[in-house]
C-alpha positions as CSV (number, residue, x, y, z in Angstrom):
1,M,9.1,0.0,31.1
2,K,8.1,-2.5,28.5
3,R,10.3,-2.5,25.5
4,I,10.0,-4.4,22.2
5,A,12.6,-4.6,19.6
6,F,12.6,-4.5,15.9
7,F,14.5,-6.1,13.2
8,V,14.1,-4.5,10.2
9,E,15.0,-5.2,6.9
10,G,16.1,-1.6,5.7
11,L,16.2,2.3,6.1
12,T,12.9,2.2,4.5
13,E,11.2,0.4,6.9
14,Q,12.9,1.8,9.9
15,L,11.8,5.5,8.6
16,F,8.4,4.1,8.3
17,L,8.1,2.5,11.9
18,I,9.3,5.3,13.6
19,K,7.2,8.0,12.1
20,F,3.8,5.3,12.3
21,I,4.1,5.0,16.0
22,E,5.0,8.8,16.5
23,E,2.2,9.8,14.7
24,A,-0.3,6.7,16.0
25,Y,0.8,6.7,19.2
26,G,2.2,9.7,20.2
27,K,5.6,10.7,21.8
28,T,5.1,11.8,25.5
29,R,5.4,8.2,27.1
30,I,7.8,6.7,24.2
31,A,11.3,6.3,23.7
32,I,12.6,5.3,20.5
33,T,16.3,3.8,19.6
34,S,17.0,3.3,16.0
35,T,20.4,1.3,15.5
36,K,22.2,0.3,12.4
37,G,23.5,-3.6,12.7
38,M,27.1,-4.4,11.0
39,G,28.6,-7.8,10.8
40,G,27.7,-11.3,10.4
41,N,29.1,-14.8,8.8
42,K,32.9,-14.3,10.1
43,H,32.8,-11.0,11.5
44,S,30.9,-9.7,14.7
45,I,27.7,-8.6,14.8
46,S,27.4,-4.8,16.2
47,F,25.1,-2.2,16.3
48,T,25.6,1.7,16.6
49,T,22.5,4.0,17.8
50,I,21.9,6.5,14.8
51,Q,19.2,8.1,16.8
52,A,17.9,7.9,20.2
53,T,15.0,9.7,22.1
54,S,15.8,10.9,25.7
55,I,14.5,8.2,28.3
56,T,12.7,10.3,31.4
57,S,10.4,9.6,34.2
58,K,7.3,9.7,32.2
59,T,8.6,7.0,29.9
60,E,6.5,4.0,29.7
61,Y,7.5,2.5,26.2
62,Y,10.6,1.9,25.0
63,I,11.1,0.4,21.4
64,L,14.3,-0.4,19.6
65,I,14.3,-0.4,16.0
66,N,17.6,-2.1,14.5
67,D,18.1,-2.0,10.8
68,C,19.6,-5.2,10.0
69,G,20.9,-4.1,6.3
70,G,19.6,-6.4,4.2
71,D,16.9,-9.3,4.6
72,G,19.4,-12.0,4.6
73,N,20.7,-10.7,8.2
74,L,17.1,-10.3,10.0
75,K,17.4,-13.8,11.5
76,S,21.1,-14.4,12.4
77,Y,20.9,-10.4,14.1
78,I,18.0,-11.3,16.0
79,I,19.6,-14.7,17.3
80,D,22.7,-13.0,18.0
81,Q,20.8,-9.9,20.3
82,R,18.4,-12.6,21.6
83,N,19.7,-13.2,25.2
84,N,20.7,-9.7,25.5
85,L,17.0,-8.0,25.0
86,L,15.9,-11.6,27.2
87,N,18.4,-9.5,30.1
88,K,16.9,-6.6,29.5
89,H,13.5,-7.4,29.9
90,Y,12.0,-7.1,26.5
91,S,9.1,-8.5,25.8
92,K,8.7,-8.9,22.3
93,I,10.9,-9.5,19.0
94,I,9.3,-8.4,16.3
95,G,11.2,-8.9,12.6
96,I,9.9,-7.2,9.7
97,R,11.0,-7.8,6.1
98,D,10.3,-7.8,2.0
99,V,9.3,-10.9,0.2
100,Y,10.4,-9.9,-2.8
101,P,12.8,-10.0,-4.7
102,S,14.3,-12.5,-2.7
103,F,11.1,-14.8,-2.5
104,S,8.2,-15.1,-4.7
105,R,4.3,-15.2,-3.8
106,A,4.6,-19.0,-4.3
107,D,7.5,-19.2,-1.5
108,I,5.7,-17.3,1.2
109,N,5.2,-20.5,3.0
110,K,8.7,-21.4,2.6
111,L,10.0,-18.0,3.6
112,K,8.2,-18.3,6.7
113,Y,9.2,-21.6,7.9
114,G,12.8,-21.0,7.1
115,L,12.9,-17.6,9.4
116,Y,10.8,-19.8,12.6
117,Y,13.0,-23.0,12.0
118,G,15.1,-23.3,14.9
119,L,14.5,-19.8,16.3
120,P,14.1,-20.2,20.1
121,Q,10.6,-18.7,21.6
122,T,11.1,-19.6,25.8
123,D,10.8,-16.5,27.6
124,I,10.6,-14.3,24.8
125,R,8.5,-14.4,21.7
126,T,9.8,-13.6,18.0
127,D,7.1,-13.0,15.3
128,F,7.9,-12.2,11.8
129,I,5.7,-9.5,9.6
130,L,6.2,-10.1,5.9
131,S,5.9,-7.0,3.9
132,V,4.0,-8.7,0.5
133,M,5.3,-8.0,-1.5
134,E,7.4,-5.0,-0.3
135,I,6.6,-2.3,2.1
136,E,5.7,0.3,-0.9
137,A,2.5,-1.7,-0.9
138,W,1.6,-0.1,2.5
139,F,2.4,3.1,0.2
140,L,0.8,2.7,-2.5
141,S,-2.7,1.6,-0.5
142,E,-2.3,5.6,1.2
143,H,-3.4,6.8,-1.7
144,T,-4.4,10.2,-0.9
145,H,-0.6,10.7,-0.6
146,F,0.0,11.0,-4.1
147,N,-1.9,14.7,-4.1
148,R,1.0,15.6,-1.9
149,I,3.7,14.3,-3.5
150,D,1.8,16.5,-6.8
151,G,-1.0,18.2,-6.7
152,S,-2.0,16.7,-10.2
153,L,-2.0,13.1,-9.2
154,N,-4.2,10.9,-7.3
155,A,-5.8,6.9,-7.6
156,E,-7.6,7.4,-10.7
157,R,-4.9,9.2,-12.8
158,I,-2.7,6.4,-11.9
159,N,-5.3,3.7,-13.2
160,S,-6.0,5.5,-15.9
161,A,-2.3,5.2,-16.8
162,L,-0.5,2.4,-15.4
163,S,-4.4,0.5,-15.1
164,F,-3.8,-0.5,-11.8
165,H,-6.0,1.4,-8.8
166,P,-4.3,2.3,-5.5
167,E,-7.8,3.1,-3.7
168,N,-9.6,0.1,-5.1
169,E,-7.3,-2.9,-5.4
170,D,-5.4,-4.7,-2.8
171,M,-1.7,-3.7,-3.3
172,E,-0.6,-6.6,-1.9
173,Q,-1.2,-8.5,-5.0
174,R,1.1,-6.3,-7.0
175,E,4.5,-7.8,-8.0
176,N,6.8,-4.6,-7.6
177,P,5.3,-2.4,-5.8
178,A,8.6,0.1,-5.4
179,R,8.2,-0.1,-9.0
180,D,4.7,0.7,-9.6
181,L,5.4,3.4,-6.8
182,H,8.1,4.9,-9.1
183,N,5.8,4.4,-12.3
184,S,3.0,6.3,-10.5
185,Y,5.7,9.3,-9.4
186,Q,6.6,9.1,-13.0
187,I,3.2,10.4,-14.4
188,V,4.0,14.2,-12.6
189,G,7.8,13.9,-13.7
190,K,9.0,12.7,-10.3
191,A,10.6,9.6,-9.0
192,Y,10.6,7.1,-6.2
193,G,13.7,5.3,-5.1
194,K,15.6,4.0,-1.6
195,E,17.4,7.3,-1.2
196,R,16.9,8.3,2.2
197,I,15.6,11.9,0.6
198,R,13.0,10.0,-1.3
199,V,12.0,7.5,1.3
200,E,11.2,10.8,3.3
201,R,9.7,12.4,0.9
202,T,6.9,9.8,0.5
203,I,6.9,8.7,4.3
204,N,6.4,12.2,5.1
205,S,3.2,12.7,2.7
206,L,1.5,9.7,4.4
207,D,-1.3,10.3,6.1
208,F,-0.8,8.1,9.5
209,S,-4.3,8.5,11.0
210,H,-5.8,6.8,7.8
211,L,-2.9,4.2,7.9
212,Y,-3.7,3.3,11.2
213,F,-8.0,3.3,10.9
214,N,-8.0,1.7,7.4
215,P,-5.0,-0.4,7.2
216,K,-5.9,-2.5,4.2
217,P,-2.5,-4.4,3.2
218,S,-3.0,-7.8,5.7
219,S,0.8,-7.4,6.9
220,L,0.4,-4.2,7.7
221,Q,-2.9,-5.4,9.7
222,I,-0.9,-7.5,11.6
223,L,1.8,-4.4,12.5
224,K,-0.8,-2.6,14.1
225,K,-2.5,-5.3,16.4
226,E,1.0,-6.1,17.5
227,L,1.5,-2.6,18.5
228,D,-1.8,-2.1,19.9
229,L,-1.3,-4.7,22.5
230,F,2.3,-3.9,23.3
231,F,0.6,0.1,23.7
232,D,-2.4,-1.8,25.6
């Protein structure tokens, strides 16, 4: 059984990744476990299982998705769990986090350097995917989902009201994609926020076939490439 471990910034990334894997790669041969991490600094780090798919004789791929509860925990949680994952024969570790608000666009290289600095790579490789500037740029880029949020909402109406075009422009160039997403929904009297119910509404409205075959954000392209390699 092939195994891969993801360490993600928060619930939004965890929910998106679960849905993306299930929609793009299926469920029959795949088992996914999602956990919530706690601790750090002076306290021991622990992970609580939130949801798990049963492993059967047909399971060929096992995906562990750890919610680290904040971008600052990502690297320390990976270091803490690395030997355990190595002993369980995981083939890869991937960290996913936003750039904003902790870093500016100009500091992306600095952020990458800090994440990789001093991180062991022997026997099991660790890589990071930075959603620029936030994972909500991926949601904005899937412009067809706006019509499923509200039948009168689309990219043209957003462009008219907010002066940016989710279909024609690179959403990774937006400085605060989560705010843009909220402002777009506000056109029709709705809202986006980090509350689970609102995150799930957006994720469940996304066309994952569109995202898989047309991954415009470069960071989403990296995620797709990593998953394609894992499921190859």
